C-alpha positions in Angstrom: -19.6 1.0 -37.9 -17.4 -2.1 -37.2 -14.3 0.3 -36.9 -16.2 2.3 -34.2 -17.0 -1.0 -32.3 -13.5 -2.1 -32.6 -12.2 1.4 -31.4 -14.7 1.4 -28.5 -13.7 -2.1 -27.4 -10.0 -1.5 -27.5 -10.4 1.8 -25.5 -12.4 0.1 -22.9 -10.0 -2.8 -22.6 -7.1 -0.3 -22.4 -9.0 1.5 -19.4 -9.6 -1.8 -17.7 -5.9 -2.6 -18.0 -4.8 0.7 -16.7 -7.3 0.5 -13.8 -6.1 -2.8 -12.8 -2.4 -1.6 -12.8 -3.3 1.4 -10.9 -5.3 -0.3 -8.1 -2.4 -2.9 -7.9 0.1 -0.2 -7.3 -2.2 1.7 -4.9 -2.5 -1.5 -2.9 1.2 -2.1 -2.8 1.7 1.5 -1.6 -1.0 1.2 1.1 0.6 -2.0 2.3 4.0 -0.5 2.5 2.7 2.5 4.4 0.7 0.2 6.7 3.8 -1.9 7.3 5.9 1.2 8.1 3.3 2.4 10.6 3.2 -0.9 12.3 7.0 -1.2 12.6 7.2 2.4 14.1 4.6 1.5 16.6 6.4 -1.7 17.5 9.8 0.1 17.8 8.1 2.9 20.1 6.6 0.1 22.3 10.0 -1.7 22.4 11.7 1.6 23.3 9.4 2.3 26.2 9.7 -1.1 27.5 13.6 -0.9 27.4 13.3 2.7 29.3 11.0 1.3 31.9 13.5 -1.7 32.2 16.4 0.7 32.6 14.6 2.8 35.2 13.7 -0.2 37.2 17.4 -1.5 37.3 18.8 1.8 38.2 
């Protein structure tokens, strides 16, 4: 009975640990993807401004 309780507790703690690591990794991946999208949008905006500026000067 005690062995079952120890096994149950250790398996649950392992599951919690794996879940925390998985969520942390998913969060990092999400933040990286969000930053990439923000950078792409910023670059597109900057490019449009540059094109408009070139059209006005020519």
